[in-house]
C-alpha positions in Angstrom: -28.4 -1.5 12.7 -24.8 -1.5 13.8 -23.2 1.4 15.8 -19.4 1.4 15.4 -17.3 1.2 18.6 -14.1 0.1 16.9 -11.6 1.9 14.7 -13.0 2.6 11.2 -16.3 0.7 12.0 -15.2 -3.0 11.8 -13.4 -3.2 8.4 -12.6 -6.6 7.0 -9.2 -7.5 5.6 -9.6 -8.6 2.0 -7.4 -11.5 0.8 -7.0 -12.6 -2.7 -8.0 -16.2 -3.5 -4.5 -17.3 -2.6 -5.0 -15.9 0.9 -2.6 -13.0 0.5 -3.8 -9.4 1.0 -4.8 -7.7 -2.2 -2.7 -4.7 -1.1 -0.4 -3.9 1.8 -0.1 -0.2 1.3 -2.8 0.9 1.6 -4.0 -2.2 3.3 -6.8 -3.9 1.5 -9.8 -3.2 3.8 -13.5 -3.1 3.0 -16.2 -1.5 5.2 -18.4 -4.0 6.9 -21.4 -3.0 4.7 -19.4 -3.9 1.5 -18.3 -7.2 3.1 -21.8 -8.3 4.0 -22.9 -7.5 0.4 -20.0 -9.6 -1.0 -20.9 -12.5 1.4 -24.6 -12.5 0.2 -23.5 -12.2 -3.5 -21.2 -15.3 -2.8 -18.1 -13.4 -4.0 -16.0 -14.1 -0.8 -15.5 -16.8 1.8 -15.5 -15.7 5.4 -12.2 -16.6 7.1 -12.6 -14.9 10.5 -15.2 -12.9 12.4 -15.5 -10.1 14.9 -17.5 -10.7 18.1 -19.9 -8.0 16.9 -23.1 -8.9 15.1 -25.5 -7.2 12.7 -29.1 -8.2 12.5 -32.4 -7.6 10.8 -35.8 -8.7 12.2 -35.3 -12.2 10.7 -31.5 -12.6 10.4 -28.3 -12.3 12.5 -24.7 -12.5 11.4 -21.3 -12.0 13.0 -19.3 -9.3 11.2 -16.5 -10.8 9.1 -13.0 -9.5 10.0 -11.2 -11.4 7.2 -12.6 -12.5 3.9 -11.0 -14.2 0.8 -12.1 -13.6 -2.7 -13.5 -16.6 -4.5 -12.0 -15.5 -7.8 -8.3 -14.8 -8.0 -7.5 -11.2 -9.0 -4.2 -11.0 -11.0 -1.7 -8.6 -9.5 0.9 -8.5 -12.4 -0.4 -5.3 -14.0 2.1 -2.5 -14.3 1.8 0.0 -11.4 0.3 3.5 -12.1 2.9 6.2 -12.2 1.8 8.3 -9.3 3.6 10.4 -6.7 2.6 8.0 -4.0 3.9 4.9 -5.9 7.1 6.8 -6.6 7.6 7.5 -2.9 6.7 3.9 -2.1 9.3 2.6 -4.7 11.9 4.8 -3.0 10.9 3.9 0.5 9.8 7.4 1.4 13.4 8.6 1.4 15.4 11.1 -0.6 17.5 9.2 -3.1 20.4 11.7 -2.7 20.8 12.0 1.1 18.4 9.5 2.6 16.2 12.1 4.5 12.6 11.4 5.0 11.2 14.9 5.4 9.9 17.5 2.9 9.8 15.0 0.0 9.2 15.9 -3.6 10.5 14.4 -6.8 13.4 15.2 -9.0 14.1 14.7 -12.8 17.5 12.9 -12.8 18.0 14.3 -16.3 16.4 17.7 -16.1 13.4 18.5 -18.3 15.4 21.4 -19.7 17.9 18.9 -21.0 15.2 16.6 -22.5 14.5 14.5 -19.5 11.1 13.0 -19.4 8.6 12.4 -16.6 8.9 8.7 -16.4 9.7 5.9 -13.9 13.2 5.8 -15.4 14.0 9.5 -14.9 12.2 10.5 -11.6 13.5 9.9 -8.1 12.2 10.9 -4.7 14.2 13.9 -3.3 14.0 16.1 -0.3 13.4 19.8 -1.0 17.0 20.9 0.0 18.6 18.2 -2.3 16.2 19.1 -5.2 17.1 22.7 -4.8 20.9 21.9 -4.6 20.8 19.8 -7.7 18.7 22.3 -9.6 18.7 21.9 -13.4 22.0 20.0 -13.5 22.7 16.4 -14.3 23.8 14.1 -11.5 27.4 14.3 -12.8 27.4 18.1 -13.0 26.0 18.4 -9.5 28.0 15.5 -8.1 24.8 14.1 -6.7 24.0 10.6 -7.7 20.8 8.7 -6.7 21.4 5.8 -4.3 19.3 3.6 -6.6 18.9 4.1 -10.4 15.3 5.0 -11.2 13.3 2.2 -12.9 9.7 1.0 -13.3 8.8 -1.2 -10.3 6.6 -4.3 -10.5 3.3 -4.5 -8.5 5.0 -7.2 -6.4 7.9 -4.9 -5.6 5.6 -2.1 -4.5 3.5 -4.5 -2.4 6.7 -5.7 -0.8 7.8 -2.2 0.0 4.3 -1.5 1.4 4.8 -4.3 3.9 7.4 -2.1 5.7 4.7 0.5 6.6 2.0 -1.2 8.7 -1.1 0.9 9.5 -1.7 2.2 13.0 -4.5 -0.3 13.7 -4.3 -4.0 13.1 -7.0 -6.3 14.3 -5.7 -9.6 15.9 -7.6 -11.7 13.4 -5.6 -10.1 10.5 -2.1 -10.9 11.8 -1.9 -14.5 10.4 -2.4 -13.1 6.9 0.0 -10.1 7.1 3.7 -10.6 6.9 5.2 -7.6 8.5 8.4 -8.0 10.5 6.6 -8.6 13.8 8.0 -10.8 16.6 6.4 -14.2 16.7 5.4 -15.7 20.0 7.4 -18.8 21.0 
């Protein structure tokens, strides 16, 4: 049995069959128990390992730190319309003033004026801007979003997610993650 001494108990970075992470935000990580199961079911290839091992009475295995799926998972499905994905689309910033605190969302065309709750009518807004705009249109309030609201693609959300790396990155993951980190000469 393994006793965890590392952050989150030795998770493995999960790559698609093309060796790109399934997701950047949140980062596609599986717990070590799921990874071992996937290895035994021949669903993944082990790309890199931790120094840590797990063992049974008759078997020992180094814990995988990076695995790649054997079957490609298509990533071109439309993203779910969620608060988190909306904030990710808008880079976690108010679309009226650029602030990053007290975020909520705003109907560009107010619901009282027939505006719908869709990708094309919702933007991220800080509480003060949302209150200032109120039930008015952008023209009436003289507050226009920095970017017109629209439905993002999954690729676009993944690209935005790359700007927000998690607090913990294992060294073996860095070759597969493409955040703006300084490369060694």
